[in-house]
N, C-alpha and C positions, 0 to 999 in steps of 0.2 A: 617146218620148224623155222625159229624166231630167225632176226634180223641180223643181232650179233653174232650164231652159230652158224650160219652161212656167211657171213663176213669171214668168219675166224675161219672156215673150213675154201671159199674164194680167196685168201691174201691172201696165200703161199704162191699160189701158181702164179698171178698177178708179178708180185716178187721179185719170182724164177726169171719172164719173160724181160719184166726193165733191168735187171742187174745182167742178164745176157747183152745188153745192151752196150750200156754203162754199169757203173761204179760212182760214179764221181760225182761232184759238186756237190747240189744242193737234195736234187732229186734222190740219193744216197742216204742221205740223211732223213730226210720223210720218210721212205720207205723203211729203213730203221725202228723211228720213231714211233711209225704202226705198229710195231711186233708188238714196243713197250702198252699203248695202249688200249690194245684189242687184251691184250693181258689184266691191263689191269684196270678193261670196261671206264676207260678214258670217254664218254660219248661223247664229250669237248672234246676236245681233243683228238676223234677219227673222224668228226665234222672239220677239224680245222685242215689234218696231215690229208684228206681226200679233194679235201679243192684242194688246195696245194699240185696232191697228185694229179689230177683234172688239168691245174695249169700249165704244170710244167708240158702234159702231156699236149695241148693245144698246140704248144706256140712250138711238140716238136716233131709231133707227127704227119710233117709236109718231108723236113729229113728222113726218119724215120725209110720213111716209104718209098723216096728216093734214093735213097744209101745201098747200091749195088750185094753191100756186103754183111743186108740182114738178110736174112732166110727164112725170118716166120714176120712177116710180114702183115700177115692177117691175124695172128698175136697179138699183135699189140692194136690193132683198132676192137678186137674183140677185148681188150682186156680197157682201151678204155672206155666202150659203151660202157662192158659192166663198174667202171669203176662208176660211170656218172649213173647209174640205175641204183647202185648204191647210196650215193652221195645225199640223191631227191628221198629214197625211204629211211634216211634212216634221218631226214627231216621230219618227216610225217609221223615216225613214232613220239613218241614221249617218254620218257623212262621215268621213273616213279622208283623211290626204296622201300620195298615191304621185309618188313621181317633182318634189312641187315644185306640182303640178294634185293642185284637190283632186278627190277623184272620191266620187261616191254609192257607199255600198254597200245594197243595198234588201235587206230582207226578203221574198221576192214573198208574195202573195198571190192566188190567183184564183177569177172563181167561177166555176165550174161546175154549173150548170140543166137539171137533168133534169126534164122535162114529156110530159106527153099530146100528140093531133095537134091533140087539141081543147080546151084550153087555149094556143094558138100568139097569139092576139092579146094577151092576160095574160105572157106571157113574155117579146114585143116591149116593149109596154110598162113591165114588171118593167126591162130592160135597157138603154130609153132614162134612169129616175129613175139606175140606176147609172154612164149616162158623165152623168150632168148633175152628178154628184155627187161628179164627178172618176173616175172609174176608168179609168183608158185599153182601150178596144176588144178590144185584142191581150188585158186578163184577164182577159174576158170569152167561155166557150165555155156556147153553151145549145146543147141536144142533144134533138130531137122522139123520141117514141119510137110 
C-alpha cells in the first residue's frame, strides 16, 4: 500500500486521539487542515502540517502524560511515534505527476535480518519493532541460520 493511502487510513485515528485531548488552538487548525491536504493530495502541505503536529506533540506530550484526566496516554505516545514515522517516510518519497495523477516513487529500502536460530525470539521482537515503526512487513526478510 502506498504511503498516501496508509496515511489517509491512519490519520483519522490520530485526529480522534488529539481531539479527545483538545480541540482548541493551533493544533485544531493543523488537524483540520490535514484533512484537506490529504483530500487534495497536497504533499507539501502534508509535510508542513506533519512537522507542526509533531512539534505540538513534542511540546505537549509531558503534560498529556502527567494529566490525571487523560486515560489514553499510551495512544498519544503511539500517535506521536506514528506521526514521526510518517514525516520521515514523506521526506524519503518523491512525488511525480503522470497522466494528471499523483504517483509515488519510492527508493525501496528493505531489511534483511540474518541470525542464528538461537536468537529467534530476539529477531521476532526486532521485526515487531520495525513494523511498529512503520516498516511494511513486505520490506522485512528474516533468515534463520
